[in-house]
Backbone as CSV, one residue per row, in Angstrom:
resi,resn,N_x,N_y,N_z,CA_x,CA_y,CA_z,C_x,C_y,C_z
1,MET,10.256,0.489,23.579,9.526,0.190,24.608,8.482,0.945,25.160
2,LEU,7.407,0.342,25.446,6.267,1.088,26.027,6.397,1.061,27.475
3,ILE,6.880,2.214,27.942,7.514,2.229,29.316,5.959,2.556,30.367
4,ASN,5.046,3.015,29.886,3.890,3.309,30.828,2.862,2.177,30.468
5,LEU,3.229,1.191,29.685,2.038,0.181,29.539,1.514,-0.314,30.798
6,LYS,0.256,-0.502,30.783,-0.541,-0.816,31.990,-1.412,-2.258,31.692
7,GLU,-1.977,-2.186,30.497,-2.821,-3.431,30.117,-2.832,-3.907,28.734
8,PHE,-2.824,-5.183,28.643,-2.811,-5.626,27.267,-3.914,-6.484,27.221
9,LEU,-4.839,-5.959,26.371,-6.254,-6.543,26.280,-6.673,-7.325,25.036
10,LYS,-7.498,-8.438,25.119,-7.762,-9.216,23.806,-9.409,-9.000,23.843
11,PRO,-9.941,-8.303,23.284,-11.386,-7.904,23.267,-12.276,-9.201,22.274
12,ASN,-13.340,-9.243,22.610,-14.171,-10.257,22.102,-14.746,-10.016,20.800
13,SER,-14.658,-8.707,20.527,-15.466,-8.188,19.168,-14.967,-6.926,18.913
14,LEU,-15.117,-6.588,17.652,-14.823,-5.313,17.049,-15.288,-4.226,17.988
15,LYS,-16.495,-4.535,18.376,-17.590,-3.457,19.070,-16.916,-3.041,20.343
16,GLU,-16.611,-4.254,20.939,-16.053,-4.063,22.130,-14.594,-3.420,22.295
17,ALA,-13.779,-3.786,21.205,-12.431,-3.214,20.941,-12.660,-1.810,20.919
18,TRP,-13.456,-1.217,19.964,-13.741,0.156,19.629,-14.343,0.916,20.874
19,LYS,-15.121,0.175,21.698,-15.764,0.863,22.950,-14.569,1.102,23.681
20,VAL,-13.541,0.220,24.075,-12.472,0.544,24.945,-11.523,1.668,24.562
21,TYR,-11.321,1.429,22.903,-10.429,2.773,22.478,-11.190,3.919,22.658
22,GLN,-12.325,3.949,22.499,-13.062,5.373,22.851,-13.034,6.155,24.025
23,LYS,-12.848,5.043,24.996,-12.611,5.605,26.283,-11.483,6.296,26.626
24,ASP,-10.387,5.980,26.015,-8.963,6.580,26.127,-8.326,6.734,24.716
25,PRO,-8.555,7.242,23.687,-7.919,7.160,22.376,-6.502,7.472,22.492
26,GLU,-6.264,8.555,23.190,-4.979,9.139,23.203,-3.806,8.150,23.915
27,HIS,-4.403,7.126,24.637,-3.338,6.159,25.395,-3.394,4.825,25.016
28,THR,-4.343,4.556,23.880,-4.711,3.143,23.530,-3.974,2.913,21.851
29,LEU,-3.572,1.647,21.977,-3.007,1.312,20.628,-3.472,0.101,20.213
30,PHE,-3.953,-0.197,19.172,-4.333,-1.401,18.306,-2.972,-2.235,18.042
31,SER,-3.203,-3.412,18.133,-1.998,-4.144,17.677,-2.559,-5.463,16.878
32,THR,-1.891,-5.852,15.767,-2.275,-6.849,14.809,-1.226,-7.783,14.910
33,GLY,-0.363,-7.872,14.001,0.899,-8.778,13.913,1.892,-8.545,15.154
34,GLY,2.095,-7.438,15.638,2.552,-7.018,17.002,4.184,-6.403,16.447
35,LEU,4.495,-6.353,15.059,5.680,-5.736,14.657,5.924,-4.391,15.279
36,SER,5.072,-3.734,14.670,5.025,-2.273,15.132,5.034,-2.057,16.579
37,THR,4.358,-2.663,17.465,4.082,-2.584,18.774,5.480,-2.986,19.396
38,ALA,6.076,-3.975,19.075,7.442,-4.385,19.514,8.624,-3.360,19.459
39,LEU,8.406,-2.649,18.091,9.587,-1.808,17.910,9.228,-0.336,18.572
40,ARG,8.162,-0.150,18.785,7.521,1.189,19.010,8.283,1.713,20.628
41,GLU,8.504,2.918,20.586,9.260,3.491,21.761,8.297,4.724,22.054
42,ASP,7.461,4.719,23.120,6.829,5.979,23.500,6.348,5.690,25.003
43,GLU,6.107,6.935,25.439,5.612,7.068,26.989,4.065,7.455,27.171
44,ARG,3.409,7.366,25.903,2.099,7.640,25.722,1.047,6.405,26.060
45,THR,1.535,5.238,25.411,0.665,4.156,25.332,0.488,3.396,26.735
46,GLN,-0.693,3.369,27.083,-0.869,2.598,28.374,-1.977,1.201,28.159
47,ILE,-2.486,1.201,27.209,-3.247,0.148,26.847,-3.174,-0.264,25.311
48,VAL,-2.759,-1.796,25.094,-2.752,-2.324,24.004,-3.846,-3.216,23.781
49,LEU,-4.576,-3.059,22.602,-5.669,-3.904,22.162,-5.124,-4.864,21.156
50,ASP,-5.178,-6.145,21.572,-4.804,-7.238,20.535,-5.939,-7.712,19.757
51,LEU,-5.906,-7.329,18.351,-7.118,-7.524,17.251,-6.817,-8.816,16.546
52,LYS,-5.878,-9.595,16.878,-5.494,-10.712,16.038,-6.731,-11.816,15.735
53,GLY,-7.473,-11.935,16.624,-8.554,-12.888,16.428,-9.829,-12.255,15.919
54,LEU,-9.740,-10.785,15.660,-11.103,-10.215,15.461,-11.173,-9.715,13.878
55,LEU,-9.865,-9.880,13.214,-9.846,-9.597,11.714,-9.733,-10.668,10.803
56,PRO,-10.151,-10.530,9.544,-10.475,-11.408,8.507,-8.986,-11.858,8.451
57,ASN,-8.857,-13.303,8.100,-7.525,-13.930,8.029,-7.423,-14.693,6.699
58,GLN,-8.125,-14.245,5.515,-8.020,-15.016,4.511,-8.153,-14.141,3.271
59,ILE,-8.027,-14.750,1.878,-8.076,-14.077,0.914,-9.577,-14.496,0.201
60,GLU,-10.227,-13.380,-0.135,-11.838,-13.759,-0.891,-11.364,-13.524,-2.490
61,ASN,-11.404,-14.453,-3.153,-11.097,-14.255,-4.491,-12.461,-14.356,-5.142
62,ARG,-12.851,-13.089,-5.665,-14.252,-13.041,-6.416,-13.963,-12.790,-7.684
63,GLU,-15.110,-12.757,-8.509,-14.976,-12.665,-9.872,-14.393,-11.183,-10.371
64,ASP,-14.945,-10.034,-9.525,-14.431,-8.713,-9.912,-13.556,-8.115,-9.007
65,HIS,-13.260,-8.817,-7.870,-12.448,-8.315,-6.803,-11.645,-9.312,-6.030
66,ILE,-10.622,-9.064,-5.370,-9.796,-9.715,-4.338,-9.769,-9.092,-3.017
67,PHE,-10.272,-9.469,-1.936,-10.222,-9.000,-0.523,-9.164,-9.743,0.337
68,ILE,-8.218,-8.624,0.495,-6.913,-9.445,1.397,-7.386,-9.147,2.741
69,GLY,-7.541,-10.141,3.646,-7.617,-9.969,5.116,-6.719,-9.236,5.955
70,GLY,-7.166,-8.339,6.843,-6.338,-7.428,7.618,-5.317,-8.505,8.461
71,ASN,-5.698,-9.364,9.000,-4.980,-10.457,9.877,-3.995,-11.198,9.256
72,MET,-4.085,-11.140,7.907,-2.912,-11.998,7.279,-1.558,-11.170,7.290
73,THR,-0.473,-12.244,7.577,0.904,-11.691,7.596,1.412,-11.371,5.861
74,ILE,2.368,-10.581,5.737,2.786,-10.347,4.467,3.176,-11.716,3.758
75,ASN,3.722,-12.515,4.508,4.055,-14.004,3.890,2.875,-14.794,3.605
76,GLU,1.814,-14.816,4.432,0.591,-15.550,4.311,-0.239,-14.914,2.984
77,ALA,-0.158,-13.621,2.847,-0.714,-12.944,1.742,-0.250,-13.156,0.563
78,MET,1.247,-13.129,0.551,2.147,-13.582,-0.624,2.163,-15.071,-1.032
79,ASN,1.833,-15.747,-0.146,1.623,-17.201,-0.645,0.114,-17.516,-1.149
80,SER,-0.629,-16.813,-0.697,-2.273,-16.934,-1.135,-2.554,-16.410,-2.300
81,LEU,-1.666,-15.255,-2.833,-1.858,-14.523,-3.840,-1.122,-15.183,-5.023
82,LYS,-0.301,-15.849,-4.845,0.399,-16.812,-5.975,0.910,-15.818,-6.992
83,ASP,0.165,-15.924,-8.109,0.813,-15.259,-9.345,0.318,-13.956,-9.561
84,HIS,-0.476,-13.286,-8.432,-0.823,-11.855,-8.486,0.428,-10.944,-8.730
85,ASP,0.449,-9.849,-9.346,1.633,-8.975,-9.480,1.906,-8.304,-8.167
86,LEU,0.925,-8.267,-7.355,1.298,-7.675,-6.034,2.413,-8.384,-5.318
87,VAL,2.597,-9.620,-5.577,3.583,-10.496,-5.037,4.990,-9.940,-5.173
88,GLN,5.077,-9.408,-6.333,6.537,-8.840,-6.535,6.736,-7.734,-5.517
89,VAL,5.716,-7.045,-4.825,5.938,-6.133,-3.827,6.148,-6.893,-2.615
90,LEU,5.316,-7.549,-2.238,5.203,-8.235,-0.974,6.457,-8.975,-0.807
91,LYS,7.033,-9.563,-1.503,8.553,-10.195,-1.296,9.616,-9.448,-0.997
92,GLN,9.509,-8.042,-1.231,10.564,-7.030,-1.144,10.548,-6.526,0.278
93,VAL,9.574,-6.725,1.002,9.261,-6.347,2.576,10.177,-7.049,3.420
94,GLY,11.226,-6.173,3.973,12.191,-6.613,5.034,12.504,-7.966,4.779
95,THR,12.722,-8.636,6.087,13.298,-10.061,5.868,12.100,-11.043,6.085
96,ASN,12.174,-12.281,5.977,11.309,-13.314,6.058,10.762,-13.318,7.376
97,GLN,11.535,-12.932,8.632,11.020,-12.918,9.897,10.227,-11.727,10.112
98,ILE,10.371,-10.642,9.279,9.473,-9.578,9.503,8.074,-9.693,8.685
99,ARG,8.350,-10.393,7.524,7.051,-10.788,6.683,6.339,-11.716,7.403
100,ASN,6.886,-12.548,8.484,5.990,-13.447,9.254,5.388,-12.698,10.586
101,MET,5.655,-11.557,10.787,5.181,-10.711,11.670,4.033,-9.576,11.071
102,ALA,4.653,-8.975,10.314,3.907,-7.764,9.789,2.496,-8.346,9.268
103,THR,1.444,-7.620,9.443,0.210,-7.840,8.921,-0.221,-6.867,7.922
104,ILE,-1.278,-7.213,7.073,-1.931,-6.161,5.976,-2.556,-5.079,6.837
105,SER,-3.377,-5.272,7.641,-3.890,-4.281,8.572,-2.879,-3.259,9.135
106,GLY,-1.800,-3.938,9.901,-0.756,-3.140,10.476,0.027,-2.141,9.574
107,THR,0.164,-2.945,8.138,0.888,-2.161,7.199,0.292,-1.001,6.677
108,ILE,-1.138,-1.118,6.579,-1.807,-0.058,5.749,-2.370,1.090,7.093
109,GLY,-2.391,0.446,8.290,-2.968,1.139,9.466,-1.687,2.212,9.973
110,GLN,-0.491,1.925,9.825,0.585,2.755,10.287,0.744,3.739,9.339
111,LYS,0.334,3.887,7.911,0.434,4.868,7.072,1.854,5.287,6.861
112,TYR,2.723,4.396,6.679,4.079,4.709,6.587,4.319,5.558,5.159
113,GLY,5.019,6.426,5.106,5.178,6.981,3.910,6.066,6.288,2.718
114,TRP,6.930,5.479,3.398,7.701,4.740,2.563,7.497,3.186,2.162
115,SER,6.245,3.013,2.644,5.825,1.668,2.385,5.723,1.210,0.814
116,ASP,6.181,0.170,0.541,5.972,-0.328,-0.995,4.685,-0.679,-1.049
117,ILE,4.064,-1.212,-0.263,2.782,-1.867,-0.407,1.811,-0.881,-0.566
118,ILE,1.711,0.242,0.158,0.742,1.197,0.147,1.062,2.025,-1.281
119,THR,2.331,2.243,-1.801,2.479,2.559,-3.169,1.714,1.680,-4.143
120,ALA,1.817,0.470,-4.004,1.038,-0.255,-5.292,-0.331,-0.343,-4.920
121,LEU,-0.901,-0.456,-3.614,-2.368,-0.161,-3.515,-2.939,1.072,-3.948
122,VAL,-2.115,2.230,-3.832,-2.633,3.621,-4.362,-2.787,3.464,-5.977
123,ALA,-1.712,2.710,-6.564,-1.603,2.495,-8.045,-2.950,1.787,-8.508
124,TYR,-3.271,0.742,-7.680,-4.301,-0.049,-7.845,-5.760,0.655,-7.495
125,LYS,-5.500,1.553,-7.008,-6.931,2.437,-6.480,-7.724,1.360,-5.511
126,ALA,-7.172,0.905,-4.707,-7.582,-0.126,-3.902,-8.484,0.484,-2.908
127,LYS,-9.525,-0.161,-2.232,-10.412,0.134,-1.098,-10.119,-0.410,0.039
128,VAL,-10.108,0.453,1.117,-9.766,-0.090,2.485,-10.819,-0.453,3.229
129,ARG,-11.056,-1.589,3.844,-12.464,-1.857,4.633,-11.830,-1.239,6.304
130,VAL,-12.809,-0.465,6.774,-12.524,-0.102,8.108,-13.588,-0.263,9.007
131,TYR,-13.417,-0.218,10.356,-14.305,-0.213,11.310,-13.967,1.205,12.236
132,ASN,-15.061,1.911,12.354,-15.106,3.070,13.178,-16.379,3.471,13.767
133,ASP,-16.500,4.573,14.279,-17.883,5.206,14.800,-18.999,5.081,13.903
134,ASP,-18.699,4.854,12.390,-19.951,4.628,11.587,-19.892,3.164,11.184
135,GLY,-19.391,2.377,12.001,-19.412,0.874,11.964,-18.336,0.527,10.650
136,GLU,-18.907,-0.427,9.792,-17.965,-1.021,8.581,-18.144,-0.303,7.271
137,SER,-17.111,0.031,6.604,-17.343,0.770,5.414,-15.841,0.523,4.520
138,ASN,-16.150,0.738,3.251,-15.223,0.823,2.429,-14.963,2.069,1.742
139,ILE,-13.515,2.311,1.818,-13.197,3.851,1.205,-11.834,3.480,0.392
140,PRO,-11.693,4.581,-0.447,-10.621,4.691,-1.328,-9.120,4.803,-0.560
141,ILE,-8.298,4.155,-0.871,-7.006,4.221,0.103,-6.471,5.583,-0.047
142,GLU,-6.710,6.352,-1.047,-6.184,7.925,-1.056,-7.058,8.494,-0.102
143,GLU,-8.192,8.267,0.171,-9.268,8.992,1.081,-8.742,8.586,2.448
144,TYR,-8.393,7.570,2.800,-8.099,6.767,4.052,-6.620,7.407,4.266
145,LEU,-5.512,7.436,3.396,-4.388,7.803,4.018,-4.581,9.566,4.426
146,GLY,-5.134,10.253,3.770,-5.510,11.604,3.946,-6.396,11.892,5.065
147,SER,-7.127,10.913,5.787,-8.183,11.062,6.732,-7.390,11.097,8.159
148,LYS,-7.933,11.707,8.888,-7.405,11.729,10.274,-8.653,11.173,11.284
149,VAL,-9.194,10.491,10.767,-10.517,9.562,11.484,-9.860,8.485,12.078
150,PRO,-9.811,8.016,13.296,-9.433,6.692,13.646,-10.021,5.684,13.226
151,SER,-9.538,4.412,12.675,-10.157,3.421,12.436,-9.384,2.144,12.498
152,ILE,-10.073,0.990,12.644,-9.382,-0.338,12.558,-9.648,-0.727,11.125
153,VAL,-8.231,-1.008,10.387,-8.103,-1.633,9.117,-8.721,-3.130,8.985
154,LEU,-9.764,-3.497,8.429,-10.200,-4.981,8.324,-9.451,-5.598,7.226
155,GLY,-9.256,-4.767,6.153,-8.476,-5.371,4.969,-8.441,-4.442,3.891
156,VAL,-8.197,-5.094,2.692,-8.150,-4.081,1.604,-8.617,-4.992,0.151
157,THR,-9.490,-4.319,-0.580,-9.753,-4.890,-1.785,-9.265,-3.999,-3.034
158,ILE,-8.764,-5.064,-4.031,-8.091,-4.814,-5.256,-8.965,-5.367,-6.398
159,GLU,-9.595,-4.616,-7.367,-10.345,-5.117,-8.368,-9.585,-6.163,-9.295
160,GLN,-10.154,-6.978,-9.978,-9.712,-8.130,-10.702,-9.135,-7.620,-12.118
161,LYS,-9.676,-6.440,-12.268,-9.460,-6.063,-13.952,-8.176,-5.949,-14.279
162,TYR,-7.067,-5.642,-13.281,-5.748,-5.352,-13.769,-4.896,-6.696,-14.085
163,ASN,-4.347,-6.498,-15.403,-3.791,-8.023,-15.686,-2.184,-7.595,-16.017
164,PHE,-1.772,-6.520,-15.553,-0.278,-6.119,-15.641,-0.030,-5.321,-14.318
165,GLY,1.513,-5.690,-13.891,1.785,-4.856,-12.837,3.041,-4.865,-12.684
166,THR,4.079,-3.903,-12.440,5.504,-3.837,-12.408,5.786,-2.929,-11.234
167,PHE,6.827,-3.175,-10.628,7.393,-2.541,-9.371,8.962,-2.227,-9.663
168,HIS,8.978,-0.749,-9.064,10.546,-0.414,-8.939,10.734,0.271,-7.599
169,TYR,12.027,0.109,-7.379,12.394,0.570,-5.994,13.955,0.855,-5.873
170,ILE,14.231,1.856,-4.836,15.707,2.086,-4.604,15.694,2.200,-2.967
171,SER,16.738,1.736,-2.713,16.905,1.366,-1.056,18.576,1.541,-0.568
172,ARG,18.877,1.822,0.410,20.418,1.880,0.816,20.920,0.473,0.819
173,THR,20.014,-0.738,1.532,20.452,-1.907,1.333,19.145,-2.868,1.261
174,ASP,19.712,-3.906,0.738,18.465,-4.928,0.300,17.427,-4.941,1.427
175,TYR,17.705,-5.030,2.738,16.699,-4.990,3.721,16.184,-3.752,4.426
176,ASP,16.674,-2.498,3.865,16.309,-1.214,4.211,15.072,-0.885,3.600
177,VAL,14.372,0.265,4.093,13.064,0.685,3.460,13.368,1.419,2.432
178,SER,12.404,1.446,1.331,12.606,2.313,0.019,12.968,3.629,0.450
179,GLN,13.896,4.306,-0.472,14.061,5.676,-0.672,13.029,6.318,-1.723
180,PHE,12.765,5.459,-2.472,12.008,5.735,-3.608,11.235,4.565,-4.136
181,ASN,10.048,4.627,-4.408,9.352,3.446,-5.145,8.385,3.804,-6.214
182,PHE,8.128,2.882,-6.951,7.179,3.157,-8.194,6.326,1.939,-8.314
183,TYR,5.067,2.078,-8.767,4.398,0.946,-9.216,3.317,1.393,-10.465
184,LEU,3.458,0.513,-11.568,2.233,0.715,-12.470,1.536,-0.417,-12.621
185,CYS,0.166,-0.400,-12.837,-0.660,-1.450,-13.110,-1.385,-1.104,-14.340
186,ALA,-2.061,-1.978,-15.066,-2.780,-1.641,-16.255,-3.852,-2.655,-16.505
187,SER,-5.195,-2.513,-17.024,-5.923,-3.364,-17.571,-5.865,-3.219,-19.094
188,VAL,-5.507,-4.379,-19.481,-5.454,-4.557,-21.233,-6.477,-5.355,-21.496
189,GLU,-7.281,-4.759,-22.664,-8.309,-5.638,-23.300,-8.178,-5.257,-24.649
190,ASN,-8.111,-6.544,-25.544,-8.208,-6.132,-26.917,-7.212,-5.516,-27.433
191,GLY,-6.117,-5.495,-26.817,-4.675,-4.471,-27.355,-5.023,-2.992,-27.006
192,ARG,-5.938,-2.940,-25.944,-6.029,-1.403,-25.462,-5.949,-1.198,-24.010
193,MET,-5.295,-0.290,-23.566,-5.381,-0.017,-22.156,-6.600,0.712,-21.564
194,VAL,-7.426,-0.294,-20.967,-8.709,0.336,-20.494,-8.564,1.052,-19.292
195,GLU,-7.585,0.660,-18.377,-7.341,1.520,-17.039,-6.068,1.169,-16.940
196,VAL,-5.448,2.370,-16.096,-4.010,2.209,-15.791,-4.022,2.937,-14.508
197,GLY,-3.165,2.604,-13.848,-2.847,3.183,-12.201,-1.298,3.322,-11.997
198,ILE,-0.927,4.537,-11.759,0.483,4.677,-11.643,0.620,5.410,-10.230
199,ALA,1.772,4.970,-9.616,2.066,5.880,-8.203,3.412,5.707,-7.700
200,TYR,3.755,6.828,-6.943,5.273,6.845,-6.683,5.173,7.189,-5.326
201,GLY,6.076,6.639,-4.292,6.007,6.839,-2.909,7.563,6.999,-2.378
202,ALA,7.539,6.524,-1.048,8.798,6.706,-0.328,9.250,8.276,-0.641
203,ARG,8.261,8.997,-0.155,8.487,10.549,-0.505,8.193,11.349,0.602
204,PRO,8.344,12.528,0.937,7.585,13.086,2.004,6.226,13.320,1.874
205,GLY,5.287,12.687,2.745,3.973,12.546,2.372,3.963,11.247,2.138
206,PHE,2.328,10.862,1.574,2.088,9.748,1.267,2.175,9.331,-0.390
207,ALA,2.015,8.165,-0.597,2.066,7.850,-2.098,1.320,8.446,-2.937
208,GLN,1.858,9.110,-4.290,1.277,9.849,-5.149,0.865,9.282,-6.421
209,ARG,-0.421,9.490,-6.811,-0.992,9.039,-8.147,-0.307,9.911,-9.173
210,PHE,0.167,9.466,-10.125,0.741,10.430,-11.367,-0.380,10.334,-12.473
211,ASN,-1.410,11.217,-12.211,-2.728,11.425,-12.932,-2.209,11.794,-14.357
212,GLU,-1.294,12.682,-14.501,-1.021,13.217,-16.098,-0.730,11.932,-16.837
213,ALA,0.142,11.145,-16.486,0.703,9.807,-17.172,-0.690,8.948,-17.358
214,GLU,-1.338,8.798,-16.297,-2.425,7.907,-16.379,-3.488,8.262,-17.351
215,GLU,-3.774,9.522,-17.407,-4.723,9.994,-18.605,-4.232,9.901,-19.927
216,MET,-3.015,9.994,-19.916,-2.370,10.084,-21.277,-2.302,8.313,-21.846
217,LEU,-2.478,7.566,-20.789,-2.241,6.173,-21.386,-3.738,5.357,-21.264
218,LYS,-4.751,6.127,-20.557,-5.838,5.523,-20.685,-6.788,5.433,-21.957
219,ASP,-6.860,4.313,-22.382,-7.767,3.991,-23.895,-6.784,4.073,-24.862
220,LEU,-5.386,4.095,-24.668,-4.349,3.870,-25.720,-4.050,2.873,-26.420
221,PRO,-4.070,2.291,-27.578,-3.789,1.206,-28.233,-2.225,0.923,-27.769
222,LEU,-2.153,-0.389,-27.655,-0.657,-0.895,-27.247,0.415,-0.488,-28.180
223,ASN,-0.196,-0.708,-29.427,0.808,-0.613,-30.617,1.248,0.926,-30.686
224,GLU,0.549,1.603,-30.217,0.963,3.120,-30.199,1.739,3.654,-29.123
225,LEU,1.907,2.576,-27.982,2.662,3.075,-26.782,4.109,3.440,-26.938
226,VAL,4.962,2.841,-27.853,6.205,2.945,-28.013,6.416,4.552,-28.592
227,GLY,5.452,4.620,-29.597,5.627,6.263,-30.128,5.211,7.314,-29.110
228,LYS,4.552,7.035,-28.080,3.987,8.002,-27.235,4.915,8.040,-25.735
229,THR,5.836,7.102,-25.662,6.465,6.939,-24.250,7.217,8.289,-24.106
230,ASP,8.010,8.840,-25.027,8.752,10.056,-24.756,7.874,11.268,-24.441
231,LYS,6.786,11.340,-24.903,5.738,12.432,-24.549,5.436,12.038,-23.068
232,ILE,5.059,10.995,-22.899,4.498,10.689,-21.315,5.569,10.846,-20.336
233,VAL,6.757,10.265,-20.707,7.942,10.496,-19.702,8.150,12.167,-19.620
234,GLU,7.780,12.876,-20.354,7.816,14.403,-20.330,7.258,14.998,-19.204
235,LYS,6.109,14.235,-18.935,5.173,14.691,-17.804,5.813,14.649,-16.428
236,VAL,6.755,13.879,-16.332,7.686,13.929,-14.802,7.895,15.239,-14.379
237,GLU,8.468,16.078,-15.450,8.531,17.504,-14.998,7.471,17.984,-14.062
238,ASN,6.159,17.670,-14.317,4.891,18.473,-13.684,4.918,17.344,-12.131
239,ALA,5.687,16.324,-12.155,5.010,15.568,-11.214,5.653,15.989,-9.585
240,ASN,4.898,15.846,-8.599,5.051,16.226,-7.338,6.149,15.311,-6.477
241,VAL,7.143,15.763,-6.903,8.336,15.058,-6.154,9.196,16.270,-5.414
242,SER,9.694,15.943,-4.285,10.438,16.684,-3.658,11.680,15.852,-2.806
243,THR,12.523,16.618,-2.328,13.753,16.047,-1.614,13.251,15.476,-0.335
244,GLY,13.847,14.350,0.070,13.594,13.521,1.169,14.069,12.128,0.920
245,PHE,14.286,11.569,2.303,14.622,10.104,2.619,16.249,9.822,1.972
246,GLY,17.039,11.043,2.019,18.428,10.821,1.342,18.600,11.244,-0.073
247,LEU,17.593,11.443,-1.070,17.477,11.565,-2.249,17.047,13.240,-2.373
248,SER,17.837,13.622,-3.520,17.282,15.172,-3.766,16.024,15.199,-4.746
249,GLN,15.408,16.239,-5.049,14.279,16.271,-5.856,14.673,16.026,-7.298
250,GLU,15.853,16.327,-7.756,16.347,16.183,-9.160,16.540,14.808,-9.453
251,TYR,17.186,14.000,-8.405,17.370,12.701,-8.500,16.232,11.653,-8.549
252,ARG,15.204,12.255,-7.863,13.859,11.538,-7.708,13.248,11.697,-9.187
253,LYS,13.440,12.914,-9.560,12.697,12.903,-11.040,13.353,12.074,-12.001
254,GLU,14.731,11.869,-12.071,15.494,11.145,-12.932,14.964,9.657,-12.689
255,LEU,14.794,9.363,-11.416,14.499,7.745,-11.137,13.048,7.547,-11.668
256,LEU,12.192,8.404,-11.538,10.757,8.478,-11.942,10.715,8.363,-13.574
257,LYS,11.358,9.025,-14.182,11.732,8.945,-15.524,11.987,7.573,-16.142
258,VAL,13.066,7.124,-15.377,13.554,5.627,-15.576,12.706,4.543,-15.323
259,TYR,12.275,4.571,-14.335,11.123,3.554,-13.905,9.798,3.582,-14.715
260,LEU,9.459,4.868,-15.211,8.166,5.229,-16.053,8.487,4.448,-17.304
261,LYS,9.685,4.719,-17.977,10.120,4.358,-18.967,10.162,2.682,-19.294
262,ARG,10.793,2.225,-18.169,11.024,0.670,-18.025,9.840,0.159,-18.115
263,SER,8.662,0.460,-17.333,7.483,-0.082,-16.962,6.763,-0.134,-18.344
264,LEU,6.790,0.953,-18.998,6.107,1.189,-20.232,6.719,0.121,-21.407
265,GLN,8.011,0.140,-21.308,8.477,-0.926,-22.022,8.110,-2.487,-21.789
266,ALA,7.986,-2.702,-20.570,7.738,-4.046,-20.161,5.964,-4.259,-20.479
267,LEU,5.459,-3.216,-20.283,4.125,-3.239,-20.952,3.612,-3.461,-22.338
268,SER,4.505,-2.948,-23.122,4.390,-3.081,-24.528,4.757,-4.500,-24.871
269,GLU,5.791,-4.920,-24.174,6.158,-6.275,-24.671,5.516,-7.465,-23.900
270,SER,4.557,-7.093,-23.031,3.827,-8.217,-22.280,2.461,-8.561,-23.034
271,PHE,2.094,-8.109,-24.085,0.774,-8.677,-24.657,1.048,-8.584,-26.150
C-alpha cells in the first residue's frame, strides 16, 4: 500500500509527465499496467503518473525489426507476436490475470533480476526505446539495465534476423518467479550460425550475456555443432554465476550446462 499517496495524475503528453516527474522524482512513480503499483508497499511515493494512454500500444512488424509497444500487456504482446520464439517466454509469466495487467514497459522498467522476459531480451541484444531529459532515444538493453538515469520505457525493438530461440527455467512452483533462467537465440543462414545470443538470469544482478559461448558459435556451420558442443559447454566454468534465489553457485553452473547442451541440441535438429 502507498500509505502517503496524495495524487494520481493522468498527464496529456510525455513532455507533461516528465515535467511533473522532474519536480519531485524522489516521490513520483510512473504506472502503466498498474500491477507493480498495486503490489507496491512504501512510504515514499506521493504522486502516481498514469502513462497508459501515452505509450505505444501495438506491434510494429518491419522487415528488419519488431517493435513491441510499452503499453501492451504481456497477453496482448503474446497474441500479437503469434509464432515468434519470444512467445514461449511470455506465456510463462505468472498467471493469466497477471499477464492481463503487466505491461512491457512495466516489466522492463522495474529491472527485476528474476525476469524471464529481460533475460530473453538480453539474449536478443534488444534495444529499449526511452524518453528522458534527452528526449526519445533507443539504447541497448544491457546499457539500459546498468544505467541509473531515470527514463520512461516506450517499448523494445528486436531484430528480425533471429530464426531460432529456446527458453529454459527453474522455479519453486509453476506460478513462482524463476530461480534461474536461460535463453538462446540464433540467426541461421545457409547452414551457418551468422549471429548467436545467449543469456542467463534470475541471478544476483541483471541477466548476463554468455559471451564466450556466443563467440565460439558465431559463424560455426551447423554440421559442426555436435562435435563442438562439449568444448562449448566447458566454458560454463568461466561463467559469472553465483549463489542466490535459493540455488547454490554449483547447482546454477550445472543447470547452465544442461540448458546450454539442450539448446544446442535443439538448434542442431531445427535446420
